[in-house]
C-alpha positions as CSV (number, residue, x, y, z in Angstrom):
1,M,180.3,125.4,112.5
2,Y,180.4,122.2,114.6
3,I,177.4,121.5,116.9
4,G,177.8,118.8,119.5
5,D,176.8,117.5,122.9
6,E,180.2,116.0,123.9
7,T,183.6,117.5,124.9
8,R,185.2,115.6,122.0
9,D,182.9,117.5,119.6
10,I,184.2,120.8,121.0
11,N,187.8,119.6,120.6
12,S,187.2,118.4,117.1
13,A,185.8,121.8,116.1
14,K,189.0,123.5,117.5
15,K,191.2,121.1,115.6
16,S,189.2,121.8,112.5
17,H,189.4,125.6,113.1
18,V,185.6,126.1,113.0
19,K,183.2,127.7,115.5
20,S,181.9,125.3,118.1
21,V,178.5,125.1,119.7
22,G,178.0,123.0,122.7
23,V,174.5,121.8,123.4
24,T,173.5,121.1,127.0
25,W,170.7,118.6,126.4
26,G,172.9,115.7,125.3
27,F,175.6,113.4,126.6
28,N,178.0,115.7,128.6
29,S,176.9,118.2,131.3
30,S,177.0,121.9,130.7
31,E,179.9,122.1,133.2
32,A,182.0,119.6,131.3
33,L,181.3,121.4,128.0
34,E,182.1,124.8,129.4
35,K,185.5,123.6,130.6
36,E,186.4,122.9,126.9
37,K,185.6,126.6,126.1
38,P,183.2,126.2,123.1
39,D,182.5,129.4,121.2
40,F,178.9,129.0,122.2
41,L,177.0,127.0,124.8
42,I,173.3,126.7,124.4
43,N,170.5,125.3,126.5
44,H,167.7,125.1,123.9
45,P,167.6,124.4,120.1
46,H,165.9,127.7,119.3
47,E,169.1,129.5,120.5
48,L,170.9,128.0,117.5
49,I,168.8,130.1,115.2
50,T,170.1,133.3,116.9
51,I,173.7,132.1,116.5
52,L,173.2,131.3,112.8
53,D,171.6,134.7,112.2
54,H,174.6,136.5,113.8
55,Y,177.1,134.3,112.1
56,Q,175.5,135.1,108.7
57,Y,176.2,138.8,109.4
58,N,179.7,138.1,110.7
59,I,179.3,139.9,114.0
60,L,180.5,137.1,116.3
61,D,183.0,137.7,119.1
62,D,186.3,136.0,118.2
63,S,187.5,135.9,121.8
64,S,188.1,132.6,123.6
65,K,185.3,133.1,126.2
66,V,182.1,131.2,126.1
67,N,179.3,133.3,124.6
68,R,175.9,132.8,126.3
69,L,172.7,133.8,124.6
70,I,170.1,135.7,126.6
71,I,166.7,135.3,124.9
């Protein structure tokens, strides 16, 4: 899993064949990150815990859409 705040982080994750998590509180805007289609796009650090919990149990959606957490 690659967690980053820049579009190049999302692209690096794709090239490495790992799940990507874009965080909206960093360098690039949420709109710019969403255009790169990360596996997840989160707005608060606590959302990462939910992703990691689901990832542990292997119930993630493998589609190319951006998954948004509703907490």
